[in-house]
C-alpha positions in Angstrom: 91.8 114.4 109.7 94.8 116.7 110.0 95.4 119.3 112.7 95.6 122.8 111.3 98.0 125.4 112.8 97.9 129.1 112.0 100.9 131.3 112.6 99.0 133.0 115.4 98.2 129.7 117.1 101.9 128.6 116.8 103.0 131.9 118.4 100.5 131.4 121.2 101.9 127.9 121.8 105.3 129.5 122.5 107.0 129.1 119.1 109.0 132.1 117.8 108.8 132.9 114.1 112.4 131.6 113.8 111.4 128.3 115.5 108.4 128.0 113.1 110.8 128.3 110.1 113.1 125.7 111.6 110.2 123.3 112.3 109.4 123.5 108.6 112.6 121.6 107.8 111.5 118.9 110.2 107.9 117.8 110.9 105.9 121.0 110.0 104.7 121.7 106.5 103.4 125.0 105.2 100.4 124.4 103.0 99.4 128.1 102.5 100.2 131.5 103.8 99.8 131.3 107.6 98.6 127.7 107.5 100.6 124.6 108.6 100.1 120.9 109.3 102.2 118.2 110.9 103.8 115.7 108.5 105.0 113.1 111.0 106.1 112.5 114.6 109.7 113.6 114.8 112.3 113.0 117.5 112.6 116.6 118.5 110.8 117.0 121.8 110.6 120.7 121.3 108.0 120.0 118.6 105.9 117.7 120.7 103.0 120.1 120.8 102.8 119.9 117.0 102.3 116.1 116.9 100.7 115.4 120.3 97.3 114.9 118.7 98.9 112.3 116.3 100.3 110.4 119.3 96.9 110.4 120.9 95.3 109.2 117.7 92.9 112.1 117.4 94.5 113.3 114.1 96.7 111.9 111.4 100.0 112.6 109.8 99.9 114.7 106.6 100.1 112.2 103.8 102.5 112.5 100.9 102.0 110.3 97.8 104.3 111.9 95.2 101.5 112.3 92.7 98.2 114.2 92.1 96.8 113.0 95.4 99.1 115.5 97.1 97.1 118.3 95.7 93.9 116.7 97.0 95.4 116.4 100.5 96.5 120.0 100.5 93.1 121.1 99.4 91.5 119.1 102.2 93.6 121.0 104.7 92.6 124.4 103.2 88.9 123.4 103.2 89.2 122.5 106.9 91.0 125.8 107.6 88.3 127.7 105.8 85.5 126.0 107.7 87.3 126.8 111.0 87.6 130.4 109.8 83.9 130.6 109.1 83.1 129.3 112.5 85.3 131.9 114.1 83.7 134.6 111.9 80.2 133.6 113.0 81.2 133.9 116.7 82.5 137.3 116.0 79.4 138.2 113.9 81.6 138.9 110.9 80.6 136.1 108.6 80.1 136.9 104.9 76.8 138.7 104.2 74.3 136.2 102.9 76.3 133.2 104.1 78.9 131.0 102.4 78.9 127.3 101.4 81.5 125.0 100.0 80.8 124.0 96.4 82.1 122.3 93.3 85.2 120.1 94.0 85.6 121.3 97.6 82.0 120.1 98.2 82.8 116.9 96.4 85.6 116.2 98.8 83.4 116.9 101.8 80.7 114.5 100.3 83.6 111.9 99.9 83.0 111.7 96.1 85.9 110.4 94.0 88.1 113.3 92.9 91.2 112.5 90.8 93.4 114.1 88.2 92.4 117.7 88.9 94.6 120.7 89.3 92.5 122.9 91.5 94.5 124.7 94.2 91.8 126.9 95.6 88.9 126.2 98.0 85.7 126.8 96.1 82.7 128.4 97.8 79.5 130.2 96.8 78.0 133.4 98.1 74.8 135.2 96.9 76.3 138.6 96.2 79.9 138.5 95.2 82.5 136.8 92.9 86.1 137.0 93.8 89.4 135.1 93.5 92.1 135.0 96.1 95.4 133.0 96.3 93.7 130.0 98.1 90.0 130.8 97.6 87.5 131.1 94.7 84.2 132.7 95.5 81.4 132.2 92.9 78.3 134.3 92.9 75.5 131.9 93.2 72.1 132.1 95.0 71.5 128.6 96.2 68.0 127.7 97.4 68.1 126.7 101.1 66.9 123.1 100.3 70.1 122.7 98.2 72.3 123.4 101.2 73.3 121.1 104.0 75.7 121.0 106.9 78.2 118.1 107.3 80.0 118.5 110.6 81.5 122.0 110.6 81.1 122.3 106.8 78.2 124.3 105.2 78.1 122.7 101.8 75.9 122.4 98.7 73.8 119.2 98.8 75.0 116.1 97.1 72.7 116.5 94.1 73.6 120.2 93.8 77.3 119.4 94.0 77.0 116.8 91.2 75.2 119.3 89.1 77.7 122.1 89.7 80.7 119.9 88.9 79.0 118.8 85.7 78.2 122.4 84.8 81.6 124.0 85.4 84.1 121.1 85.2 85.0 118.4 82.8 83.1 115.2 82.0 86.0 113.1 83.3 85.5 114.7 86.7 81.7 114.8 86.7 80.8 111.3 85.4 82.9 109.3 87.9 81.2 111.2 90.7 77.8 110.5 89.3 78.5 106.8 88.8 79.9 106.5 92.4 76.9 108.2 93.9 74.4 106.1 91.9 76.3 102.9 92.6 76.3 103.6 96.4 72.5 104.4 96.3 73.3 107.9 97.6 71.0 109.4 95.1 69.1 108.7 91.8 69.1 110.2 88.4 65.5 111.3 88.9 66.6 113.1 92.1 69.4 114.9 90.4 67.2 115.9 87.5 64.6 117.3 89.8 67.3 119.5 91.4 68.4 120.6 88.0 64.9 121.9 87.3 65.1 124.0 90.5 68.5 125.6 89.6 68.3 129.2 88.3 71.5 128.9 86.2 71.0 128.3 82.5 74.7 128.2 81.5 76.2 124.8 81.2 72.8 123.0 80.9 74.0 121.0 78.0 77.0 119.7 79.9 74.8 118.7 82.8 72.5 116.8 80.5 75.4 115.1 78.8 76.9 114.0 82.1 73.5 112.6 83.3 73.1 110.7 79.9 76.5 109.1 80.3 76.2 108.2 84.0 75.7 104.5 84.8 75.8 102.9 88.2 77.1 99.6 86.9 80.7 100.9 86.5 82.9 100.0 89.3 85.8 102.4 89.2 86.9 105.9 88.3 88.9 104.4 85.4 85.8 102.7 83.9 83.8 105.9 84.2 86.5 107.9 82.4 86.7 105.2 79.7 82.9 105.6 79.2 83.5 109.4 78.8 86.2 108.6 76.1 83.8 106.3 74.3 81.3 109.2 74.1 83.9 111.7 73.0 85.2 109.4 70.3 81.8 108.3 69.0 82.2 104.7 70.2 78.9 103.1 70.8 77.5 99.6 71.8 79.8 98.9 74.8 77.9 97.9 77.9 79.6 97.8 81.3 80.2 94.8 83.6 79.0 92.1 81.3 79.1 88.4 82.1 80.6 86.3 79.3 79.7 82.7 78.6 81.0 80.2 76.0 78.8 78.2 73.6 78.4 75.5 76.2 77.1 78.0 78.7 80.2 78.0 80.9 80.9 81.3 82.6 84.2 82.8 81.5 84.1 85.9 83.6 82.7 89.4 84.0 84.4 92.1 81.8 84.6 95.9 82.2 83.0 96.6 78.8 81.7 94.5 75.9 80.2 95.2 72.5 78.4 91.8 72.1 77.4 92.5 68.5 81.1 92.9 67.5 82.4 90.5 70.2 84.9 93.1 71.4 85.9 93.4 75.0 87.6 96.4 76.6 89.3 95.9 80.0 90.7 98.9 81.9 93.7 97.7 83.8 95.7 99.1 86.8 98.1 97.5 89.2 95.5 97.7 91.9 93.4 95.2 89.8 96.2 92.6 90.2 96.6 93.2 93.9 93.1 91.9 94.6 92.0 88.3 94.8 94.9 86.2 96.1 97.0 89.2 96.9 99.8 87.9 94.7 100.1 90.1 91.6 102.0 87.5 89.6 99.4 84.9 90.2 96.6 87.3 89.4 98.3 88.2 86.1 98.6 84.6 85.2 94.9 84.0 85.9 94.1 87.0 83.8 96.1 85.6 80.9 94.2 82.3 81.1 90.9 84.1 81.2 91.8 86.1 78.1 92.8 83.0 76.3 89.4 81.5 77.1 87.6 84.7 75.9 89.6 84.6 72.6 88.7 80.9 72.1 85.0 81.9 72.5 85.5 84.4 69.6 86.1 87.6 71.6 88.7 90.2 70.9 90.1 91.7 74.1 91.6 95.3 74.1 93.3 96.4 77.3 93.8 100.0 78.4 96.1 101.3 81.1 95.3 104.4 83.2 97.7 106.5 81.0 96.0 105.4 77.8 92.7 106.8 79.0 94.1 110.2 78.3 95.4 109.5 74.8 93.4 109.4 71.5 95.2 106.6 69.8 93.9 103.7 71.9 90.3 104.8 71.3 90.8 105.2 67.6 92.1 101.6 67.7 89.0 100.4 69.5 86.8 102.1 67.1 88.7 100.5 64.1 88.7 97.0 65.6 84.9 97.3 66.4 84.1 98.5 62.9 86.1 95.7 61.3 84.5 93.0 63.3 81.0 94.4 62.7 81.7 94.5 59.0 82.9 90.8 58.9 79.8 89.5 60.8 
């Protein structure tokens, strides 16, 4: 959790506006108009009030990854700031009429669902009577039944099932399906539970997208990359590949468990990432060598192995290749 600072709070702490600007070239980062977080513990004792909570261990430094995760971290800060604003508004009896709840990708982050590769810069909320868009906030007009709303800490948020449905309805399959797979794999919900909430939703728009996401969802997949790969199979009309299949040779010896396999064509698809080779012994070189030996054993057992990197999941050519290889092997059987 990061500590949020508003401009007003910094001024109350004794900082002048000039000092706030100077701190931004040191340990303070502006994430939105009037909103700041501490990036790290600096050596300037004049800034000690900014990073005191980090030294105590009650908050963390603002993370920087140099990739799309930076957008996720910034959005988390804005979500927290919005929740604190709502709390203050309730105390002043000036909260939005009809209430407000976090929804869509903001709700997904609160529920700790996997969110990757998105470009959303605004906090997403729902209200029953208004739709508006601001610099850092998107308000959707939705009347959510009370049973589809929950509170997690200081966050009023759509329920897990309703969040999964909203993401499937209004976002892409490559965002929705990994969340569904993750929730199903963790036993956080079931497909029947999600479908029962779908029946209670008043919205009709996007019903086909929701149905498609639920049809693709499978708890057996073990990573976001595998879930996105399954979405690409659907989009490219590739069928017959089952996830997490154990492979044995003719003598019954176990050769390993693979990400996807079309047993009829004896084609295996593995979705690679450097994280994959950091597991096991912890030595990437050794893990790569073990993977090569395993692939040789699979080839000797008559399987064709196709490997995909994360980047290839977002290109059409690798999936056209998989479809071609699968068709050729099916035709030769």
